[in-house]
DRENDO-1510 file (C-alpha; in Angstrom, 1 decimal, always signed):
<recs>
REC; n; res; u; v; w
REC; 1; GLN; -9.3; -14.4; -9.2 .
REC; 2; GLU; -8.5; -10.9; -8.1 .
REC; 3; HIS; -5.6; -9.0; -9.8 .
REC; 4; LEU; -3.7; -6.2; -8.1 .
REC; 5; VAL; -1.4; -3.8; -9.9 .
REC; 6; GLU; +0.8; -1.5; -7.8 .
REC; 7; SER; +2.3; +1.7; -9.2 .
REC; 8; GLY; +3.8; +5.1; -8.1 .
REC; 9; GLY; +7.1; +4.0; -6.7 .
REC; 10; GLY; +10.4; +5.6; -7.5 .
REC; 11; LEU; +13.6; +7.2; -6.2 .
REC; 12; VAL; +13.2; +10.1; -3.8 .
REC; 13; GLN; +15.5; +12.0; -1.4 .
REC; 14; ALA; +14.9; +11.8; +2.3 .
REC; 15; GLY; +12.2; +14.1; +3.4 .
REC; 16; GLY; +10.4; +13.8; +0.0 .
REC; 17; SER; +7.0; +12.3; -0.8 .
REC; 18; LEU; +5.5; +9.6; -3.0 .
REC; 19; ARG; +1.9; +8.5; -3.7 .
REC; 20; LEU; +1.4; +4.8; -4.4 .
REC; 21; SER; -1.7; +3.4; -6.1 .
REC; 22; CYS; -3.1; -0.1; -6.1 .
REC; 23; ALA; -5.6; -0.9; -8.9 .
REC; 24; ALA; -7.9; -4.0; -8.3 .
REC; 25; SER; -9.8; -6.0; -10.8 .
REC; 26; GLY; -11.5; -9.4; -10.9 .
REC; 27; ALA; -12.6; -10.7; -7.6 .
REC; 28; ALA; -11.4; -7.6; -5.8 .
REC; 29; SER; -13.6; -5.3; -7.9 .
REC; 30; GLY; -17.2; -4.7; -8.6 .
REC; 31; ARG; -19.8; -4.9; -6.0 .
REC; 32; THR; -17.7; -6.7; -3.4 .
REC; 33; PHE; -14.6; -4.5; -3.4 .
REC; 34; SER; -15.9; -2.1; -0.8 .
REC; 35; THR; -16.4; -4.9; +1.7 .
REC; 36; TYR; -12.7; -5.9; +1.7 .
REC; 37; THR; -10.3; -4.6; +4.2 .
REC; 38; MET; -7.2; -3.6; +2.2 .
REC; 39; ALA; -3.6; -3.1; +3.2 .
REC; 40; TRP; -0.2; -2.1; +2.1 .
REC; 41; PHE; +2.8; -4.3; +2.9 .
REC; 42; ARG; +6.5; -3.8; +2.2 .
REC; 43; GLN; +9.6; -6.0; +2.0 .
REC; 44; ALA; +13.1; -4.7; +2.3 .
REC; 45; PRO; +16.1; -6.8; +1.1 .
REC; 46; GLY; +16.9; -9.6; +3.5 .
REC; 47; LYS; +13.8; -8.9; +5.6 .
REC; 48; GLU; +10.4; -10.4; +5.9 .
REC; 49; ARG; +7.3; -8.8; +4.4 .
REC; 50; GLU; +5.7; -6.5; +7.0 .
REC; 51; LEU; +2.3; -4.9; +7.3 .
REC; 52; VAL; +2.4; -1.1; +6.8 .
REC; 53; ALA; -1.2; +0.1; +6.9 .
REC; 54; THR; -4.8; -1.2; +6.6 .
REC; 55; ILE; -8.1; +0.4; +5.8 .
REC; 56; GLY; -11.7; -0.8; +6.2 .
REC; 57; TRP; -14.5; +0.1; +3.9 .
REC; 58; SER; -13.7; +3.8; +4.3 .
REC; 59; ASP; -11.2; +6.1; +5.9 .
REC; 60; ILE; -13.1; +5.8; +9.2 .
REC; 61; ASN; -11.1; +2.6; +10.2 .
REC; 62; THR; -7.4; +2.7; +9.5 .
REC; 63; TYR; -4.3; +1.2; +11.1 .
REC; 64; TYR; -0.6; +2.1; +10.7 .
REC; 65; VAL; +2.5; +0.4; +11.9 .
REC; 66; ALA; +4.3; +2.6; +14.5 .
REC; 67; SER; +7.2; +3.4; +12.3 .
REC; 68; VAL; +5.1; +5.2; +9.7 .
REC; 69; LYS; +2.3; +6.6; +11.8 .
REC; 70; GLY; +2.0; +10.4; +11.2 .
REC; 71; ARG; +3.9; +10.2; +7.9 .
REC; 72; PHE; +1.8; +7.8; +5.8 .
REC; 73; THR; -1.9; +8.0; +4.9 .
REC; 74; ILE; -3.9; +5.1; +3.4 .
REC; 75; SER; -7.1; +5.9; +1.5 .
REC; 76; ARG; -9.4; +4.2; -1.0 .
REC; 77; ASP; -11.8; +5.0; -3.8 .
REC; 78; ASN; -14.3; +2.2; -4.0 .
REC; 79; ALA; -15.8; +3.5; -7.2 .
REC; 80; LYS; -12.4; +3.2; -8.8 .
REC; 81; THR; -11.5; +0.0; -6.9 .
REC; 82; THR; -8.3; +1.6; -6.0 .
REC; 83; VAL; -6.3; +2.0; -2.8 .
REC; 84; TYR; -3.7; +4.7; -2.2 .
REC; 85; LEU; -0.7; +5.2; +0.1 .
REC; 86; GLN; +0.5; +8.8; +0.5 .
REC; 87; MET; +4.0; +8.8; +1.9 .
REC; 88; ASN; +5.4; +12.0; +3.3 .
REC; 89; SER; +8.7; +12.7; +5.2 .
REC; 90; LEU; +10.3; +9.6; +3.7 .
REC; 91; LYS; +13.3; +8.1; +5.4 .
REC; 92; PRO; +16.0; +5.7; +4.0 .
REC; 93; GLU; +14.5; +2.9; +6.2 .
REC; 94; ASP; +11.3; +3.2; +4.1 .
REC; 95; THR; +13.2; +1.7; +1.2 .
REC; 96; ALA; +11.4; -1.5; +0.1 .
REC; 97; VAL; +9.2; -3.1; -2.5 .
REC; 98; TYR; +5.6; -2.1; -1.6 .
REC; 99; TYR; +2.7; -4.5; -2.2 .
REC; 100; CYS; -1.1; -4.2; -1.7 .
REC; 101; ASN; -3.5; -7.0; -0.9 .
REC; 102; ARG; -6.5; -7.8; +1.3 .
REC; 103; ASN; -5.9; -8.1; +5.0 .
REC; 104; PRO; -5.5; -10.9; +5.9 .
REC; 105; PRO; -3.7; -11.5; +2.5 .
REC; 106; SER; -5.6; -13.5; +0.0 .
REC; 107; GLY; -4.7; -14.9; -3.4 .
REC; 108; SER; -1.5; -14.1; -5.3 .
REC; 109; TRP; +0.8; -11.2; -4.7 .
REC; 110; GLY; +1.5; -8.7; -7.4 .
REC; 111; GLN; +4.9; -7.5; -8.6 .
REC; 112; GLY; +4.9; -4.6; -6.2 .
REC; 113; THR; +6.4; -1.2; -6.7 .
REC; 114; GLN; +9.9; -0.2; -5.7 .
REC; 115; VAL; +10.4; +2.7; -3.3 .
REC; 116; THR; +14.0; +3.9; -2.8 .
REC; 117; VAL; +14.8; +6.7; -0.4 .
REC; 118; SER; +18.3; +8.2; -0.6 .
REC; 119; SER; +20.0; +10.1; +2.2 .
</recs>
């Protein structure tokens, strides 16, 4: 089964930037990875997991939730079976655990990576 490992989170001041990475292996790697629509999700304390951004086989087809549009950029490197999320102009309300997965989600969720934005 596919295995996803998120990294790149941390503590940053409001207005700062972070770059998250999601490394895929197993079923989400090899020759089939490029055919998967991938996505970033996030979950804040006491809230449900929400979809943040999606990307098709390349940067030509992307989607962003309204609250991050213009600040976040999702990208992928199919040769490296990796998905990225560049986060700029971070706000305290972006604080959450960030996860990656296929969209619609499939298989088990990884541990995620914590993003904390201080004001």
